[in-house]
Backbone as JSON, one array per atom type, in Angstrom:
{
  "sequence": "MGINPYTVSLAKSRLVIVTYRTITFAASIEKKITHILVVQEMQACLFQEMISVYSDNNVARFHWI",
  "N": [[-2.37, 22.21, -11.63], [-1.66, 20.99, -14.91], [-2.01, 18.17, -17.13], [0.45, 17.57, -18.24], [3.93, 17.35, -17.27], [5.68, 19.96, -15.57], [8.58, 21.66, -16.42], [11.67, 23.2, -15.49], [14.69, 24.93, -15.94], [17.49, 24.56, -13.82], [20.41, 25.63, -12.87], [22.12, 24.0, -14.68], [20.79, 21.64, -14.27], [17.85, 19.6, -14.45], [14.71, 20.37, -13.33], [11.9, 18.74, -12.29], [8.5, 18.87, -11.87], [6.17, 16.77, -10.6], [3.0, 15.29, -10.68], [0.51, 12.97, -9.47], [-0.81, 12.37, -11.76], [0.98, 12.67, -13.78], [3.08, 10.97, -13.7], [3.86, 8.84, -15.44], [4.3, 10.24, -17.78], [6.47, 11.82, -17.13], [8.39, 9.9, -16.8], [8.7, 8.88, -19.35], [9.19, 11.07, -21.03], [11.28, 12.72, -20.0], [14.58, 11.92, -19.98], [16.81, 12.38, -18.52], [16.44, 13.02, -15.67], [17.09, 14.9, -12.84], [16.18, 15.96, -10.49], [13.26, 15.6, -8.57], [10.26, 16.99, -7.73], [7.79, 16.26, -5.51], [4.44, 16.67, -5.27], [2.21, 17.42, -2.55], [-0.23, 16.22, -2.86], [0.14, 13.79, -3.99], [-0.28, 10.3, -3.79], [0.95, 8.11, -1.28], [1.7, 5.51, -2.05], [2.15, 5.72, -4.8], [4.26, 7.46, -4.76], [6.23, 5.87, -3.63], [6.54, 4.04, -5.69], [7.68, 5.65, -7.65], [10.1, 6.25, -6.44], [11.34, 3.73, -6.43], [11.54, 3.25, -9.17], [13.16, 5.36, -10.22], [15.37, 5.64, -8.45], [16.72, 3.27, -8.63], [18.42, 3.49, -10.76], [19.9, 5.57, -9.96], [19.04, 8.09, -10.78], [17.47, 10.28, -9.95], [16.91, 12.76, -7.41], [14.73, 12.95, -4.7], [12.23, 15.19, -3.57], [10.03, 15.98, -1.13], [7.28, 18.0, -1.08]],
  "CA": [[-1.46, 21.74, -12.65], [-2.27, 20.26, -15.99], [-1.62, 16.77, -17.24], [1.86, 17.49, -18.57], [4.84, 17.8, -16.22], [6.28, 21.26, -15.78], [10.02, 21.6, -16.21], [12.36, 24.48, -15.49], [16.13, 24.71, -15.79], [18.09, 25.03, -12.57], [21.85, 25.44, -12.79], [22.54, 22.83, -15.44], [20.02, 20.43, -13.95], [16.45, 19.69, -14.85], [13.79, 20.23, -12.21], [10.62, 18.26, -12.8], [7.41, 18.81, -10.92], [5.36, 15.65, -11.02], [1.82, 14.95, -9.9], [0.14, 11.57, -9.67], [-1.33, 12.21, -13.12], [2.03, 12.87, -14.77], [4.22, 10.12, -13.38], [4.29, 8.09, -16.62], [4.8, 11.19, -18.75], [7.8, 12.23, -16.7], [9.3, 8.77, -17.0], [8.93, 8.65, -20.77], [9.63, 12.27, -21.72], [12.57, 13.17, -19.49], [15.53, 10.81, -19.83], [17.85, 12.75, -17.57], [15.83, 13.74, -14.55], [18.01, 14.97, -11.72], [15.43, 16.29, -9.28], [11.81, 15.45, -8.71], [9.44, 17.55, -6.65], [6.54, 15.52, -5.39], [3.44, 17.5, -4.62], [1.61, 16.8, -1.38], [-1.42, 15.47, -3.22], [0.47, 12.46, -4.48], [-0.5, 9.21, -2.85], [2.2, 7.54, -0.8], [2.05, 4.31, -2.8], [2.72, 6.14, -6.08], [5.56, 8.05, -4.45], [7.14, 4.74, -3.46], [6.8, 3.49, -7.02], [8.61, 6.56, -8.3], [11.42, 6.07, -5.82], [11.92, 2.47, -6.89], [11.83, 3.36, -10.6], [14.25, 6.27, -10.53], [16.53, 5.48, -7.59], [17.46, 2.08, -9.06], [19.46, 3.93, -11.69], [20.49, 6.78, -9.39], [18.71, 9.15, -11.71], [16.85, 11.47, -9.39], [16.77, 13.03, -5.98], [13.33, 13.25, -4.46], [11.94, 16.24, -2.61], [8.62, 16.01, -0.77], [6.89, 19.38, -0.76]],
  "C": [[-2.21, 20.97, -13.72], [-1.78, 18.82, -16.01], [-0.13, 16.63, -17.52], [2.74, 17.96, -17.42], [5.42, 19.16, -16.58], [7.77, 21.16, -15.49], [10.61, 23.0, -16.24], [13.85, 24.21, -15.24], [16.63, 25.3, -14.49], [19.57, 24.68, -12.56], [22.31, 24.12, -13.4], [21.8, 21.55, -15.09], [18.56, 20.67, -14.31], [15.57, 19.43, -13.63], [12.43, 19.84, -12.75], [9.6, 18.19, -11.68], [6.42, 17.77, -11.41], [4.16, 15.48, -10.1], [1.46, 13.5, -10.19], [-0.39, 11.32, -11.08], [-0.22, 12.26, -14.16], [3.22, 11.95, -14.57], [4.74, 9.37, -14.61], [4.86, 9.03, -17.69], [6.23, 11.61, -18.4], [8.81, 11.13, -16.98], [9.64, 8.6, -18.48], [9.51, 9.86, -21.49], [11.04, 12.68, -21.29], [13.49, 11.98, -19.25], [16.59, 11.11, -18.79], [17.28, 13.62, -16.46], [16.79, 13.73, -13.38], [17.3, 15.28, -10.4], [13.95, 16.11, -9.55], [11.13, 16.04, -7.48], [8.13, 16.8, -6.64], [5.54, 16.36, -4.62], [2.73, 16.72, -3.52], [0.41, 15.93, -1.73], [-1.12, 14.05, -3.69], [0.27, 11.4, -3.41], [0.83, 8.56, -2.5], [2.64, 6.32, -1.62], [2.68, 4.68, -4.15], [4.09, 6.76, -5.88], [6.6, 6.96, -4.28], [7.49, 4.11, -4.8], [7.81, 4.35, -7.76], [10.01, 6.39, -7.75], [12.09, 4.81, -6.35], [12.33, 2.55, -8.36], [13.08, 4.19, -10.85], [15.51, 6.01, -9.7], [17.35, 4.24, -7.95], [18.61, 2.45, -9.99], [20.17, 5.19, -11.2], [20.25, 8.0, -10.28], [18.28, 10.43, -10.99], [16.96, 11.55, -7.88], [15.34, 13.48, -5.75], [13.16, 14.29, -3.36], [10.45, 16.26, -2.35], [8.25, 17.41, -0.36], [5.41, 19.44, -0.44]]
}
């Protein structure tokens, strides 16, 4: 994957694939993130940060792949 997050439409929702290098880009570019796929390479601490950032506003559902 590159530095930018990859997005694809899924039944009226936005699916965002995020790597540890794109976490800040995803937060600033996508305002209405509904699903986040977290790749296995992501460090656990960064994954926890993402959960706290997005789940506070009930913005996203997280999927560990």
